[in-house]
C-alpha positions as CSV (number, residue, x, y, z in Angstrom):
1,M,12.3,23.5,40.9
2,A,9.1,21.7,40.1
3,R,9.1,19.3,37.2
4,E,7.0,20.4,34.2
5,E,4.2,17.8,33.6
6,T,0.6,17.5,32.6
7,T,-2.1,14.9,32.4
8,L,-3.9,13.7,29.3
9,T,-7.3,12.0,29.5
10,V,-7.5,9.2,27.0
11,P,-10.8,7.4,26.3
12,G,-10.8,3.7,25.7
13,P,-12.7,0.4,25.9
14,Q,-12.3,0.3,29.7
15,G,-13.2,4.0,30.2
16,D,-11.0,7.1,30.5
17,R,-7.5,6.8,31.6
18,E,-5.3,9.6,33.0
19,I,-1.8,9.5,31.4
20,R,0.9,11.7,32.9
21,I,3.1,13.4,30.4
22,S,6.3,14.8,31.8
23,S,8.3,17.5,29.9
24,P,5.2,18.2,27.7
25,G,6.9,21.2,26.1
26,R,10.0,19.2,25.0
27,V,10.4,19.7,21.2
28,L,10.7,16.4,19.4
29,W,10.6,17.7,15.8
30,P,12.5,21.0,15.7
31,R,11.5,22.0,12.1
32,P,7.7,22.0,12.7
33,G,8.1,22.6,16.4
34,I,6.1,19.5,17.5
35,T,6.4,18.8,21.2
36,K,6.0,15.7,23.3
37,L,2.5,16.8,24.3
38,D,1.6,17.3,20.6
39,L,2.6,13.7,19.9
40,A,0.6,12.4,22.9
41,R,-2.5,14.3,21.7
42,Y,-1.9,12.9,18.2
43,M,-1.8,9.3,19.5
44,A,-5.0,9.9,21.5
45,D,-6.7,11.4,18.4
46,V,-5.8,8.5,16.1
47,G,-5.9,5.9,18.8
48,E,-8.8,3.8,17.5
49,A,-7.3,3.4,14.0
50,F,-3.8,3.0,15.4
51,I,-4.8,0.2,17.8
52,R,-6.9,-1.5,15.1
53,A,-3.8,-1.7,12.9
54,N,-1.1,-2.3,15.6
55,G,-2.8,-3.6,18.7
56,D,-2.7,-7.2,20.1
57,R,0.8,-7.6,18.6
58,P,4.3,-7.6,20.1
59,V,5.7,-4.1,19.5
60,S,9.2,-2.7,19.5
61,L,9.4,1.0,20.7
62,E,11.9,3.3,19.0
63,R,12.6,5.9,21.7
64,F,14.1,9.4,21.4
65,P,14.6,10.9,24.9
66,A,15.9,14.3,23.5
67,G,13.9,14.5,20.3
68,I,14.5,13.0,16.8
69,E,17.9,14.7,16.4
70,G,19.2,13.1,19.6
71,E,20.1,9.7,20.9
72,V,17.8,6.8,19.8
73,F,17.4,3.3,21.2
74,F,15.0,0.4,20.7
75,S,13.0,-1.1,23.5
76,K,12.0,-4.7,23.1
77,N,11.5,-5.5,26.7
78,P,8.5,-3.6,28.2
79,P,9.8,-0.3,29.7
80,R,10.0,0.0,33.5
81,G,7.0,1.4,35.2
82,M,4.5,-0.1,32.7
83,P,1.0,0.3,34.1
84,E,-0.7,-2.8,35.5
85,W,-3.5,-2.5,32.9
86,M,-0.9,-3.1,30.1
87,R,0.6,-6.4,29.2
88,G,3.6,-8.0,27.5
89,V,4.0,-11.3,25.6
90,T,7.0,-13.6,25.3
91,V,8.4,-13.9,21.8
92,T,11.2,-16.0,20.3
93,Y,14.0,-14.4,18.3
94,P,16.1,-15.9,15.5
95,S,18.8,-16.6,18.0
96,A,16.3,-18.8,19.9
97,R,16.4,-16.5,22.8
98,S,13.0,-15.5,24.2
99,H,11.8,-12.5,26.3
100,P,8.7,-10.4,26.6
101,Q,7.7,-7.4,24.4
102,V,5.0,-4.9,25.1
103,V,1.5,-5.2,23.6
104,L,-0.7,-2.2,23.0
105,D,-4.4,-2.9,23.5
106,E,-5.9,0.5,23.8
107,P,-5.1,4.1,22.8
108,A,-3.9,5.0,26.4
109,A,-1.2,2.4,26.0
110,A,0.2,4.2,22.9
111,V,0.0,7.5,24.8
112,W,1.9,6.0,27.7
113,A,4.6,4.8,25.2
114,V,4.9,8.4,24.1
115,Q,5.4,9.4,27.7
116,M,8.3,6.9,27.6
117,N,9.7,8.9,24.6
118,T,8.5,6.6,21.9
119,V,8.3,8.2,18.4
120,V,8.1,5.2,16.1
121,F,6.1,2.0,16.8
122,H,7.3,-1.3,15.1
123,P,4.6,-4.0,15.4
124,W,5.2,-7.7,14.6
125,P,3.1,-9.3,11.8
126,S,1.7,-11.8,14.3
127,R,-0.8,-11.7,17.1
128,A,0.1,-11.8,20.8
129,E,-1.8,-15.1,21.2
130,N,0.1,-16.8,18.4
131,T,3.5,-15.0,17.8
132,D,5.0,-17.8,15.7
133,N,2.4,-17.6,12.9
134,P,2.0,-14.3,11.1
135,D,-1.5,-13.1,10.1
136,Q,0.1,-10.5,7.8
137,L,2.1,-10.9,4.6
138,R,4.2,-7.8,4.3
139,I,6.1,-6.5,1.3
140,D,8.4,-3.5,1.5
141,L,9.0,-1.5,-1.7
142,D,12.2,0.4,-1.2
143,P,13.1,3.0,-3.9
144,Q,16.9,2.9,-4.5
145,P,19.0,6.0,-5.2
146,G,17.8,7.7,-8.4
147,T,14.2,6.5,-7.8
148,D,11.4,7.8,-5.5
149,F,7.9,7.2,-4.3
150,D,6.4,7.7,-7.8
151,D,8.6,4.8,-9.0
152,A,7.3,2.5,-6.3
153,V,3.6,3.2,-7.3
154,P,3.6,1.1,-10.5
155,A,5.4,-1.8,-8.7
156,A,2.7,-1.7,-6.0
157,L,-0.1,-1.8,-8.5
158,E,1.5,-4.8,-10.3
159,L,2.0,-6.5,-6.9
160,R,-1.7,-5.9,-6.1
161,A,-2.5,-7.8,-9.3
162,I,-0.1,-10.6,-8.5
163,L,-1.5,-11.1,-5.0
164,A,-5.0,-11.1,-6.5
165,E,-3.9,-13.9,-8.8
166,A,-2.7,-15.8,-5.7
167,G,-6.1,-15.2,-4.0
168,L,-4.9,-12.5,-1.6
169,E,-6.2,-9.0,-1.1
170,G,-3.6,-6.2,-0.9
171,Y,-3.6,-3.2,1.4
172,I,-1.1,-0.3,1.2
173,K,0.4,2.4,3.2
174,T,3.1,5.0,2.7
175,S,6.3,4.1,4.6
176,G,6.5,7.6,5.9
177,N,9.6,8.2,3.8
178,R,9.9,7.3,0.1
179,G,8.6,3.7,0.0
180,I,5.4,1.8,0.0
181,H,4.4,-1.0,2.4
182,L,2.0,-3.6,0.9
183,F,0.2,-5.9,3.3
184,A,-2.2,-8.9,2.8
185,P,-4.1,-10.5,5.6
186,I,-3.5,-14.2,5.8
187,R,-4.7,-17.0,8.0
188,A,-2.3,-17.5,10.9
189,E,-1.4,-21.1,9.9
190,Y,2.1,-20.6,8.5
191,E,5.6,-20.3,9.9
192,F,7.7,-17.2,9.3
193,Q,9.9,-19.1,6.9
194,D,6.8,-20.1,4.8
195,V,5.6,-16.5,4.7
196,R,9.1,-15.3,3.7
197,H,9.1,-17.8,0.8
198,A,5.7,-16.6,-0.3
199,V,7.0,-13.0,-0.3
200,I,10.0,-14.1,-2.3
201,A,7.7,-15.8,-4.8
202,A,5.6,-12.6,-5.3
203,A,8.8,-10.5,-5.5
204,R,10.3,-12.7,-8.2
205,E,7.1,-12.5,-10.1
206,V,6.9,-8.7,-10.1
207,E,10.6,-8.6,-11.0
208,R,9.9,-10.8,-14.1
209,R,7.1,-8.5,-15.2
210,M,9.0,-5.2,-14.5
211,P,12.8,-6.2,-14.8
212,E,13.9,-2.6,-15.6
213,K,12.0,-1.1,-12.7
214,V,12.1,-3.7,-9.9
215,T,14.8,-5.9,-8.3
216,T,15.1,-8.6,-5.7
217,A,18.9,-8.2,-5.6
218,W,20.0,-8.2,-1.9
219,W,23.3,-6.6,-2.5
220,K,23.0,-2.8,-3.1
221,E,25.7,-2.8,-5.8
222,E,23.4,-5.0,-8.0
223,R,20.2,-3.0,-7.6
224,G,20.8,-0.1,-9.9
225,R,18.1,2.6,-10.2
226,R,15.2,0.3,-9.4
227,V,12.8,-0.3,-6.6
228,F,14.0,-3.0,-4.3
229,V,11.4,-5.6,-3.0
230,D,12.8,-6.2,0.5
231,F,11.8,-9.8,1.1
232,N,13.7,-9.9,4.4
233,Q,11.1,-7.8,6.1
234,A,9.1,-11.0,6.2
235,N,11.5,-12.6,8.6
236,R,10.9,-13.2,12.3
237,D,11.7,-10.1,14.4
238,R,12.0,-7.9,11.3
239,T,9.5,-5.0,11.6
240,M,8.6,-1.8,9.9
241,A,6.9,1.3,11.2
242,G,3.2,0.6,11.9
243,A,0.2,2.2,10.3
244,Y,-0.3,5.7,11.7
245,S,3.1,5.6,13.4
246,P,5.1,8.8,13.1
247,R,8.5,8.6,11.6
248,A,11.7,10.3,13.0
249,L,12.2,12.5,10.0
250,P,12.3,16.3,9.9
251,D,8.6,17.2,9.0
252,A,7.0,14.6,11.3
253,P,5.6,12.3,8.5
254,V,3.3,9.4,9.3
255,S,3.2,5.9,7.7
256,C,-0.3,6.3,6.4
257,P,-2.8,3.7,5.0
258,V,-4.2,4.8,1.6
259,S,-6.8,3.3,-0.7
260,W,-5.8,2.0,-4.1
261,D,-7.9,4.7,-5.7
262,E,-5.7,7.3,-4.0
263,L,-2.3,5.8,-4.6
264,E,-1.5,7.5,-7.9
265,R,-2.4,11.0,-6.6
266,V,-1.0,11.1,-3.1
267,H,2.5,11.9,-1.9
268,P,4.1,10.9,1.4
269,A,4.6,14.5,2.4
270,D,0.8,14.8,2.5
271,F,0.6,12.7,5.7
272,T,2.0,14.2,8.9
273,I,1.1,14.4,12.6
274,A,-0.7,17.6,11.7
275,T,-2.9,16.2,8.9
276,I,-3.8,12.6,9.9
277,P,-6.4,13.3,12.6
278,Q,-8.5,15.4,10.1
279,R,-8.0,12.8,7.4
280,L,-9.4,10.1,9.6
281,R,-12.4,12.2,10.4
282,T,-13.1,13.0,6.7
283,V,-11.7,10.1,4.7
284,G,-11.9,7.4,7.2
285,D,-9.5,4.5,7.7
286,P,-8.8,2.5,4.5
287,W,-7.6,-0.4,6.6
288,A,-10.8,-0.6,8.7
289,D,-11.9,-4.0,7.3
290,M,-8.5,-5.5,6.5
291,Y,-9.0,-8.6,8.5
292,A,-12.5,-9.5,7.3
293,R,-11.2,-11.9,4.6
294,P,-7.8,-13.4,5.5
295,G,-6.4,-15.5,2.7
296,S,-4.0,-18.5,2.1
297,I,-0.5,-18.3,0.8
298,D,-0.7,-21.8,-0.7
299,V,-0.6,-20.5,-4.3
300,L,2.5,-18.4,-3.6
301,L,4.2,-21.3,-2.0
302,G,3.4,-23.3,-5.1
303,W,5.2,-20.6,-7.1
304,W,8.1,-20.8,-4.7
305,E,8.4,-24.6,-5.3
306,R,8.1,-24.0,-9.1
307,D,11.0,-21.6,-8.9
308,L,13.1,-24.0,-6.8
309,A,12.6,-26.7,-9.4
310,N,13.7,-24.2,-12.0
311,G,17.0,-23.5,-10.2
312,L,16.0,-20.4,-8.2
313,G,17.0,-21.1,-4.6
314,E,17.0,-19.4,-1.3
315,L,18.0,-15.7,-1.0
316,P,20.3,-14.1,1.6
317,F,19.1,-13.5,5.1
318,P,19.9,-10.4,7.2
319,P,23.5,-10.2,8.5
320,D,22.3,-10.6,12.2
321,Y,20.7,-14.0,11.4
322,P,22.4,-17.3,11.9
323,K,23.4,-19.1,8.7
324,M,20.1,-20.6,7.3
325,P,19.5,-23.8,5.3
326,G,20.0,-23.4,1.6
327,E,21.2,-19.8,2.0
328,P,23.8,-18.6,-0.6
329,P,27.2,-17.3,0.7
330,R,27.0,-14.0,2.4
331,V,29.7,-12.5,0.3
332,Q,29.3,-9.2,-1.6
333,P,29.4,-10.2,-5.3
334,S,32.3,-7.8,-6.2
335,R,34.4,-9.3,-3.4
336,A,33.5,-12.8,-4.5
337,R,34.7,-11.9,-8.0
338,R,38.0,-10.5,-6.7
339,K,38.6,-13.8,-4.8
340,D,38.1,-15.7,-8.0
C-alpha cells in the first residue's frame, strides 16, 4: 500500500523549496478538523512574520506524532534527516551540558519541522551567534484560577509603563491560552542571570502598584486569585511558545502579536490557524519593527540592587535547576510551617 504524501512549494530567500509532507490528511486538531497539511500551509502562509520573530534562534520543537490528543515529546537536538540547508547551534544548559539545537532561518525550515510533527515552536531569547546573551527581555503574565485574560490586560498595561520608565519599549502577544507575553528588545550585552534580575525588578514594581491583582509568589498556594508574573521564564533554557506558533489546545489557537491599541478589545480565541493569515494580510505584523531600538536593562538592574539593599533577595528557581547562589529554600511554605 502506497504511503500518502504530498509536496508543498515554499518560497524563501534562497528561492522555492519543495517540502515533502507525509500523512497530509492526519488530523492534528480533532475539533476543527485541522490536518497536518493544513498546518504546513499555515506555516508557509505566515512564514515571513514567523521567521522574523523566531528565526536565527535555538528552537525546541514540541512534537505530536498522532495529533494534539496523543503522545507529545520535546526535541532539543535537531531531528534526524534535517536538510543540509538547515543548521543547528550548540547551546549550554543550566546543568552545564551542551548540545546542538535546530535554528530556523526561512519559512521552509518551519514547514519541514511540521513534517516532523511539530505543533508548538519554543524559541530561545538569544540569537544563534550569541546564545549566552539574550536580546529579548520576556515577561509571562499567567492568570491564576479565578482570573483570566481580561485580568492580565491591566497588568500588561502597567508593565508597559514600568518598562518605559526604565527606558525599554514593550511588545505584547497573546500566549495562545489565557495569558499575555510581554517582550522588550534589549542589547545582547547581559547574561541570563542579569536579565532574570531585571525581570524580577519589573515584576516587583508592578506587584507594588497592583498588590490585589498581581503577584510574584512562586508557590501556587500563595498566589490567590491574581495574575502571576512568571519571572522564571527569563532563565536559560526556559522558553515559551513563539510568536505565530500554534498551541496544542482544542481550537488550534495561535500565540499572536497584537498592538497596544488592540489589547483591550481582543480575545485569545480570536487568533487561530484559520484567522492569522488573513490578519497578517490586512492588519500587518505588530512586531515588524521590534528590533529597531534595542534598549538597556541598566535601570532595572539598579532597581534590583535597590531592592536587595532593602532586604528583598533572590527568588526561587525552577525545580530542575541546580541550587543557585542566594536562592531561598525550595520548600513549600505550608510544609515549612509544619516543620516549625
